[in-house]
NUTI-734856 format. One record per atom (N, C-alpha, C): residue in one letter; x, y, z. Coordinates in steps of 0.2 Angstrom, whole numbers, padded with zeros to 4 digits, always signed. Layout:
% NUTI-734856
aXYZ
...
This chain:
% NUTI-734856
x-0182+0466+0164
x-0173+0465+0162
x-0174+0462+0156
x-0173+0468+0149
x-0171+0466+0143
x-0164+0464+0141
x-0165+0457+0139
x-0156+0456+0136
x-0158+0457+0127
x-0152+0460+0126
x-0152+0460+0118
x-0146+0457+0115
x-0149+0453+0110
x-0143+0447+0108
x-0144+0449+0103
x-0136+0451+0101
x-0132+0454+0095
x-0128+0450+0091
x-0129+0450+0086
x-0124+0445+0081
x-0117+0442+0085
x-0113+0447+0086
x-0108+0446+0090
x-0108+0442+0095
x-0113+0443+0099
x-0114+0439+0105
x-0117+0432+0104
x-0121+0431+0099
x-0123+0426+0098
x-0118+0420+0093
x-0114+0424+0091
x-0104+0418+0089
x-0104+0417+0093
x-0103+0422+0099
x-0097+0420+0104
x-0101+0412+0108
x-0108+0413+0108
x-0112+0408+0113
x-0110+0401+0109
x-0112+0403+0101
x-0110+0395+0096
x-0102+0394+0098
x-0099+0398+0099
x-0090+0396+0099
x-0091+0391+0107
x-0093+0396+0112
x-0093+0391+0118
x-0097+0385+0118
x-0102+0384+0115
x-0106+0376+0114
x-0100+0373+0110
x-0097+0375+0105
x-0094+0370+0100
x-0087+0368+0105
x-0085+0371+0107
x-0079+0370+0111
x-0080+0365+0117
x-0085+0366+0121
x-0087+0363+0127
x-0089+0355+0124
x-0092+0355+0118
x-0093+0348+0114
x-0086+0345+0113
x-0082+0349+0110
x-0073+0345+0108
x-0072+0343+0113
x-0073+0346+0119
x-0070+0344+0126
x-0071+0337+0127
x-0077+0336+0127
x-0083+0332+0131
x-0080+0325+0124
x-0081+0328+0118
x-0078+0320+0114
x-0072+0320+0116
x-0067+0323+0115
x-0060+0320+0117
x-0059+0315+0122
x-0063+0319+0128
x-0062+0313+0135
x-0066+0309+0133
x-0070+0307+0130
x-0073+0299+0130
x-0071+0296+0125
x-0068+0298+0119
x-0066+0294+0113
x-0058+0292+0113
x-0056+0287+0108
x-0046+0287+0105
x-0048+0288+0098
x-0042+0287+0098
x-0041+0288+0090
x-0045+0281+0088
x-0047+0282+0081
x-0051+0276+0079
x-0058+0276+0082
x-0061+0282+0087
x-0066+0281+0089
x-0068+0275+0094
x-0063+0271+0098
x-0064+0266+0102
x-0067+0269+0108
x-0071+0268+0112
x-0073+0272+0117
x-0069+0269+0123
x-0066+0273+0127
x-0062+0272+0131
x-0064+0265+0138
x-0070+0266+0139
x-0072+0258+0142
x-0070+0252+0139
x-0072+0253+0133
x-0070+0248+0130
x-0062+0245+0129
x-0059+0251+0128
x-0052+0250+0126
x-0048+0248+0133
x-0052+0249+0139
x-0049+0247+0146
x-0050+0240+0146
x-0055+0238+0145
x-0057+0230+0145
x-0053+0225+0139
x-0050+0228+0135
x-0046+0226+0130
x-0039+0225+0133
x-0037+0229+0136
x-0031+0230+0142
x-0032+0224+0145
x-0037+0225+0149
x-0038+0219+0155
x-0038+0212+0152
x-0041+0210+0146
x-0041+0204+0143
x-0033+0201+0142
x-0030+0207+0138
x-0022+0203+0136
x-0016+0203+0141
x-0019+0205+0148
x-0014+0205+0151
x-0016+0198+0155
x-0020+0193+0152
x-0021+0186+0155
x-0014+0182+0157
x-0014+0178+0161
x-0006+0174+0163
x-0008+0168+0160
x-0003+0163+0157
x-0002+0158+0155
x+0002+0153+0159
x+0001+0147+0160
x+0003+0142+0163
x+0011+0142+0161
x+0014+0141+0167
x+0021+0140+0167
x+0025+0136+0165
x+0020+0130+0165
x+0023+0123+0162
x+0017+0121+0159
x+0017+0120+0152
x+0013+0117+0149
x+0014+0110+0145
x+0007+0107+0143
x+0008+0102+0139
x+0002+0100+0134
x+0000+0093+0133
x-0004+0093+0128
x-0011+0091+0132
x-0016+0095+0132
x-0021+0094+0137
x-0020+0097+0144
x-0014+0100+0145
x-0013+0103+0152
x-0006+0102+0153
x-0005+0105+0161
x+0001+0105+0163
x+0006+0099+0165
x+0011+0097+0163
x+0013+0090+0161
x+0022+0092+0162
x+0026+0086+0162
x+0032+0083+0160
x+0033+0081+0156
x+0040+0082+0153
x+0042+0078+0147
x+0050+0076+0148
x+0050+0070+0148
x+0055+0066+0153
x+0059+0059+0145
x+0065+0058+0148
x+0067+0053+0142
x+0072+0048+0146
x+0069+0043+0141
x+0072+0036+0144
x+0075+0032+0138
x+0080+0027+0143
x+0085+0023+0137
x+0086+0017+0141
x+0087+0011+0136
x+0090+0006+0137
x+0093+0000+0131
x+0098-0002+0135
x+0103-0006+0129
x+0102-0012+0133
x+0100-0019+0128
x+0099-0024+0128
x+0104-0029+0124
x+0108-0031+0128
x+0113-0038+0122
x+0111-0044+0122
x+0113-0046+0116
x+0110-0053+0113
x+0116-0056+0110
x+0117-0061+0110
x+0121-0065+0105
x+0119-0068+0099
x+0125-0065+0094
x+0122-0066+0086
x+0120-0074+0086
x+0117-0075+0082
x+0115-0082+0080
x+0116-0084+0072
x+0117-0077+0067
x+0118-0080+0061
x+0125-0080+0059
x+0129-0083+0054
x+0134-0080+0050
x+0133-0079+0043
x+0134-0073+0040
x+0135-0071+0033
x+0141-0073+0031
x+0141-0076+0025
x+0147-0077+0022
x+0146-0074+0012
x+0152-0072+0013
x+0152-0068+0005
x+0159-0070+0002
x+0158-0073-0002
x+0164-0078-0005
x+0164-0076-0013
x+0169-0079-0017
x+0169-0077-0024
x+0174-0083-0028
x+0174-0086-0033
x+0179-0090-0036
x+0181-0086-0043
x+0188-0086-0044
x+0189-0083-0048
x+0194-0088-0054
x+0191-0087-0061
x+0194-0092-0066
x+0198-0089-0072
x+0205-0089-0073
x+0207-0086-0080
x+0207-0092-0084
x+0207-0090-0090
x+0207-0094-0097
x+0207-0089-0105
x+0210-0093-0108
x+0213-0090-0114
x+0204-0086-0119
x+0201-0088-0116
x+0194-0088-0118
x+0188-0086-0115
x+0183-0083-0115
x+0177-0082-0112
x+0175-0088-0109
x+0174-0093-0113
x+0169-0099-0112
x+0173-0103-0108
x+0179-0104-0108
x+0184-0109-0104
x+0185-0105-0096
x+0185-0098-0096
x+0186-0096-0089
x+0178-0095-0087
x+0172-0096-0091
x+0165-0095-0088
x+0165-0104-0086
x+0167-0108-0088
x+0167-0116-0088
x+0170-0117-0081
x+0177-0114-0080
x+0181-0116-0075
x+0178-0113-0069
x+0175-0107-0069
x+0171-0102-0064
x+0165-0107-0060
x+0162-0108-0065
x+0154-0111-0065
x+0157-0119-0061
x+0162-0122-0062
x+0164-0127-0060
x+0165-0127-0052
x+0169-0122-0050
x+0172-0121-0045
x+0165-0118-0040
x+0162-0113-0043
x+0155-0112-0040
x+0151-0118-0038
x+0151-0121-0042
x+0147-0128-0040
x+0147-0132-0034
x+0154-0133-0035
x+0158-0136-0029
x+0158-0133-0023
x+0157-0127-0022
x+0157-0123-0017
x+0150-0123-0012
x+0146-0122-0017
x+0138-0122-0017
x+0135-0128-0015
x+0136-0134-0017
x+0136-0140-0015
x+0140-0141-0009
x+0145-0139-0007
x+0148-0140+0000
x+0145-0138+0006
x+0143-0132+0005
x+0138-0128+0009
x+0131-0131+0011
x+0126-0134+0005
x+0121-0137+0006
x+0121-0142+0010
x+0129-0147+0008
x+0129-0153+0012
x+0130-0152+0020
x+0134-0145+0023
x+0134-0144+0028
x+0131-0139+0032
x+0125-0140+0031
x+0119-0137+0036
x+0117-0129+0034
x+0120-0127+0026
x+0116-0121+0023
x+0109-0123+0020
x+0104-0120+0023
x+0097-0122+0019
x+0098-0119+0010
x+0094-0121+0008
x+0094-0120+0000
x+0092-0110+0000
x+0087-0109+0004
x+0084-0103+0006
x+0089-0098+0005
x+0096-0100+0009
x+0100-0096+0010
x+0106-0094+0008
x+0105-0097+0002
x+0111-0097-0002
x+0110-0095-0008
x+0113-0090-0011
x+0114-0085-0016
x+0119-0083-0021
x+0118-0084-0029
x+0124-0080-0034
x+0122-0075-0032
x+0128-0070-0030
x+0125-0063-0029
x+0128-0059-0035
x+0134-0062-0039
x+0138-0060-0043
x+0140-0062-0048
x+0141-0058-0055
x+0146-0062-0061
x+0149-0056-0064
x+0154-0057-0063
x+0159-0052-0067
x+0166-0055-0073
x+0165-0052-0078
x+0169-0055-0084
x+0174-0049-0088
x+0180-0050-0086
x+0184-0044-0090
x+0189-0047-0094
x+0192-0044-0097
x+0198-0046-0101
x+0204-0045-0097
x+0210-0050-0098
x+0215-0049-0094
x+0220-0046-0100
x+0224-0041-0099
x+0228-0040-0106
x+0236-0039-0103
x+0241-0039-0108
x+0247-0039-0106
x+0250-0033-0109
x+0253-0031-0104
x+0255-0025-0106
x+0265-0024-0107
x+0266-0029-0108
x+0273-0028-0111
x+0275-0024-0115
x+0270-0022-0120
x+0272-0017-0125
x+0266-0012-0123
x+0268-0007-0119
x+0265-0001-0117
x+0259+0002-0123
x+0264+0003-0128
x+0260+0007-0134
x+0255+0001-0137
x+0256-0005-0137
x+0251-0008-0140
x+0249-0015-0136
x+0246-0013-0130
x+0243-0020-0126
x+0237-0024-0128
x+0239-0031-0127
x+0235-0036-0130
x+0232-0039-0126
x+0225-0041-0128
x+0222-0047-0125
x+0224-0054-0121
x+0227-0055-0118
x+0231-0063-0117
x+0226-0069-0114
x+0219-0065-0112
x+0214-0070-0108
x+0209-0066-0106
x+0202-0069-0101
x+0199-0068-0099
x+0200-0069-0091
x+0195-0066-0087
x+0196-0067-0081
x+0187-0068-0078
x+0186-0073-0077
x+0178-0073-0073
x+0177-0073-0066
x+0174-0069-0063
x+0173-0070-0054
x+0165-0071-0054
x+0164-0075-0050
x+0157-0077-0048
x+0156-0076-0039
x+0151-0070-0039
x+0151-0072-0030
x+0147-0076-0028
x+0147-0077-0021
x+0141-0081-0018
x+0140-0080-0011
x+0134-0078-0009
x+0135-0078+0000
x+0129-0081+0003
x+0130-0085+0008
x+0127-0089+0012
x+0127-0086+0018
x+0120-0090+0022
x+0118-0089+0028
x+0119-0095+0034
x+0122-0094+0039
x+0125-0101+0042
x+0122-0099+0050
x+0114-0102+0051
x+0112-0102+0056
x+0112-0106+0062
x+0119-0111+0061
x+0121-0115+0066
x+0128-0113+0066
x+0129-0109+0071
x+0135-0105+0073
x+0141-0111+0075
x+0138-0117+0079
x+0142-0123+0079
x+0145-0125+0074
x+0140-0127+0067
x+0144-0129+0064
x+0149-0125+0059
x+0147-0117+0058
x+0149-0115+0054
x+0156-0114+0052
x+0161-0114+0057
x+0167-0115+0054
x+0169-0121+0050
x+0166-0126+0053
x+0169-0133+0049
x+0164-0132+0041
x+0160-0128+0041
x+0157-0128+0035
x+0160-0122+0029
x+0163-0119+0032
x+0168-0114+0028
x+0174-0116+0027
x+0177-0119+0030
x+0181-0124+0027
x+0183-0128+0022
x+0177-0134+0024
x+0174-0138+0019
x+0173-0133+0013
x+0170-0128+0012
x+0166-0124+0007
x+0174-0122+0003
x+0179-0118+0005
x+0185-0117+0003
x+0190-0122+0000
x+0189-0129+0004
x+0193-0132+0002
x+0189-0137-0005
x+0184-0136-0006
x+0179-0139-0011
x+0180-0134-0018
x+0182-0126-0017
x+0182-0124-0022
x+0189-0122-0024
x+0196-0127-0019
x+0199-0124-0022
x+0204-0117-0022
x+0211-0117-0026
x+0213-0111-0026
x+0210-0106-0028
x+0204-0108-0033
x+0199-0102-0037
x+0195-0098-0030
x+0194-0101-0025
x+0190-0096-0019
x+0195-0090-0016
x+0188-0086-0015
x+0192-0079-0011
x+0187-0077-0007
x+0190-0079+0001
x+0183-0076+0005
x+0183-0069+0005
x+0178-0065+0003
x+0179-0057+0004
x+0175-0055+0010
x+0172-0060+0015
x+0171-0057+0021
x+0166-0061+0026
x+0165-0060+0032
x+0162-0065+0037
x+0159-0061+0041
x+0153-0060+0044
x+0149-0057+0047
x+0145-0060+0051
x+0144-0058+0058
x+0138-0061+0062
x+0134-0055+0064
x+0127-0059+0063
x+0121-0054+0066
x+0116-0059+0069
x+0112-0054+0071
x+0105-0058+0074
x+0100-0056+0072
x+0098-0063+0067
x+0091-0063+0065
x+0085-0060+0066
x+0084-0062+0072
x+0078-0059+0074
x+0079-0054+0082
x+0078-0047+0081
x+0079-0042+0087
x+0072-0042+0090
x+0065-0045+0088
x+0062-0044+0091
x+0060-0043+0097
x+0062-0048+0100
x+0062-0050+0107
x+0068-0046+0111
x+0073-0044+0110
x+0077-0039+0113
x+0074-0033+0114
x+0071-0029+0106
x+0068-0025+0106
x+0063-0021+0112
x+0057-0028+0112
x+0054-0027+0117
x+0055-0027+0125
x+0060-0031+0125
x+0062-0029+0132
x+0067-0023+0134
x+0071-0020+0128
x+0072-0013+0129
x+0066-0009+0130
x+0062-0008+0125
x+0056-0004+0127
x+0053-0005+0134
x+0053-0010+0138
x+0048-0011+0144
x+0057-0007+0150
x+0060-0009+0147
x+0065-0004+0152
x+0066+0001+0152
x+0067+0005+0144
x+0067+0014+0143
x+0061+0016+0147
x+0054+0013+0146
x+0049+0016+0149
x+0048+0016+0155
x+0052+0011+0158
x+0053+0011+0166
x+0057+0017+0168
x+0061+0018+0164
x+0067+0022+0165
x+0063+0029+0166
x+0061+0031+0161
x+0056+0037+0159
x+0053+0040+0166
x+0048+0033+0167
x+0042+0034+0172
x+0047+0035+0179
x+0052+0033+0181
x+0055+0033+0188
x+0058+0040+0187
x+0061+0041+0183
x+0063+0051+0182
x+0057+0057+0184
x+0051+0053+0179
x+0046+0057+0181
x+0043+0059+0187
x+0043+0052+0190
x+0039+0053+0197
x+0044+0056+0200
x+0051+0056+0202
x+0055+0059+0204
x+0055+0067+0204
x+0055+0068+0199
x+0053+0078+0197
x+0047+0079+0198
x+0042+0075+0199
x+0035+0076+0202
x+0033+0078+0210
x+0039+0073+0211
x+0039+0074+0219
x+0042+0079+0221
x+0048+0080+0220
x+0055+0086+0220
x+0048+0095+0218
x+0042+0094+0214
x+0038+0100+0212
x+0033+0098+0219
x+0031+0095+0222
x+0025+0094+0225
x+0019+0091+0222
x+0021+0088+0217
x+0014+0088+0212
x+0014+0079+0210
x+0009+0078+0208
x+0007+0071+0207
x+0008+0069+0199
x+0011+0064+0198
x+0012+0061+0191
x+0003+0060+0188
x+0002+0061+0181
x-0004+0059+0179
x-0004+0055+0174
x-0008+0055+0168
x-0007+0049+0164
x-0002+0051+0159
x-0001+0046+0155
x+0004+0048+0150
x+0002+0051+0143
x+0004+0057+0141
x+0000+0060+0136
x+0003+0058+0129
x+0010+0057+0128
x+0012+0054+0122
x+0020+0051+0124
x+0022+0046+0117
x+0026+0043+0117
x+0030+0044+0111
x+0035+0044+0112
x+0040+0043+0105
x+0046+0041+0106
x+0050+0037+0101
x+0055+0031+0102
x+0060+0031+0097
x+0066+0029+0098
x+0069+0029+0093
x+0075+0021+0096
x+0073+0017+0091
x+0076+0011+0091
x+0084+0011+0085
x+0087+0008+0088
x+0095+0005+0084
x+0095-0002+0087
x+0096-0005+0079
x+0097-0013+0079
x+0104-0012+0076
x+0106-0018+0079
x+0114-0019+0077
x+0115-0020+0069
x+0122-0019+0066
x+0123-0020+0060
x+0127-0026+0062
x+0128-0030+0056
x+0133-0036+0056
x+0140-0034+0058
x+0143-0039+0062
x+0151-0038+0065
x+0154-0042+0059
x+0159-0037+0056
x+0164-0040+0052
x+0169-0045+0056
x+0170-0049+0052
x+0176-0054+0055
x+0182-0054+0051
x+0188-0054+0052
x+0195-0055+0048
x+0194-0063+0045
x+0194-0062+0039
x+0194-0069+0038
x+0198-0073+0033
x+0203-0069+0030
x+0209-0072+0027
x+0213-0076+0028
x+0215-0076+0034
x+0221-0082+0038
x+0215-0087+0040
x+0209-0086+0043
x+0205-0091+0043
x+0203-0097+0040
x+0202-0093+0034
x+0200-0098+0029
x+0205-0103+0026
x+0212-0103+0030
x+0217-0106+0029
x+0217-0113+0035
x+0214-0112+0037
x+0213-0117+0044
x+0209-0123+0041
x+0211-0125+0045
x+0207-0133+0046
x+0200-0130+0047
x+0198-0128+0052
x+0191-0126+0056
x+0192-0120+0058
x+0187-0116+0053
x+0189-0108+0054
x+0185-0106+0062
x+0188-0105+0066
x+0185-0104+0073
x+0180-0099+0074
x+0174-0099+0076
x+0169-0093+0075
x+0167-0091+0084
x+0168-0087+0085
x+0167-0083+0092
x+0161-0077+0090
x+0156-0079+0092
x+0148-0075+0091
x+0150-0068+0096
x+0151-0069+0101
x+0151-0061+0106
x+0145-0059+0107
x+0144-0051+0108
x+0138-0050+0108
x+0136-0043+0104
x+0129-0044+0103
x+0127-0036+0101
x+0122-0032+0104
x+0120-0027+0104
x+0116-0023+0107
x+0110-0020+0104
x+0105-0020+0106
x+0099-0015+0103
x+0097-0010+0108
x+0097-0005+0105
x+0096+0002+0110
x+0089+0003+0108
x+0084+0008+0113
x+0079+0010+0112
x+0079+0017+0116
x+0078+0022+0113
x+0076+0028+0118
x+0070+0031+0117
x+0065+0033+0122
x+0059+0034+0123
x+0058+0042+0127
x+0055+0045+0123
x+0052+0052+0125
x+0045+0051+0126
x+0045+0053+0133
x+0038+0054+0136
x+0035+0059+0139
x+0029+0060+0137
x+0025+0067+0142
x+0020+0063+0145
x+0021+0066+0152
x+0016+0064+0158
x+0013+0070+0160
x+0006+0068+0163
x+0001+0075+0165
x+0004+0074+0172
x+0003+0081+0175
x+0003+0082+0183
x-0003+0085+0185
x-0003+0084+0191
x-0008+0087+0196
x-0006+0090+0202
């Protein structure tokens, strides 16, 4: 049998081959030329699950703990000033110096250590006469000297303050008295132990509820709040023979955040 291939038939055969090749390529590729098998692998990889609870180094639990530990103030801070007026600066300064010196000597003689006594301020200002508002005149000068002291024996503090005020006379102004804890280290240490124990107890409870075992500590973060000096009303007390001092109490607070591993 003789087959005659005409130009028309040859063109049809070539078109059929090209069509089959296009169909094959469309079935085995995606846009960008990524093979179908490779694309399927990428989809499977991206569907991997992540742990529901994560922590540093693995699954874990984060809890907080807090402790407040009270202590008795052991230090009193006294802030006072002496005020003197005179027609000239030199006279006012001499008067203020005399009163301040008497106050300081009294404090040093009644239990205040030299390292705890400080001259904390000096102010000199003119004192004006405003009888004629249009032409006020300077009638003198006012000098104020500030003294601060730490009294570490609260049992003697009231008597020491009264004697210092008496030594300075009417020139003395008591600006403030405050009570403080000189050393909070022991209280902070105790509060840390209590706060961590509180956090560990909570973590153990959650671990048991979840059917897990509590592991090692992964991290700890803390916040410490130390007390500020407590102001004590002093204006009326300074007039008494012996200023009554009641130390009361102050609190140190420690808050911790602890991350525990779990298994």
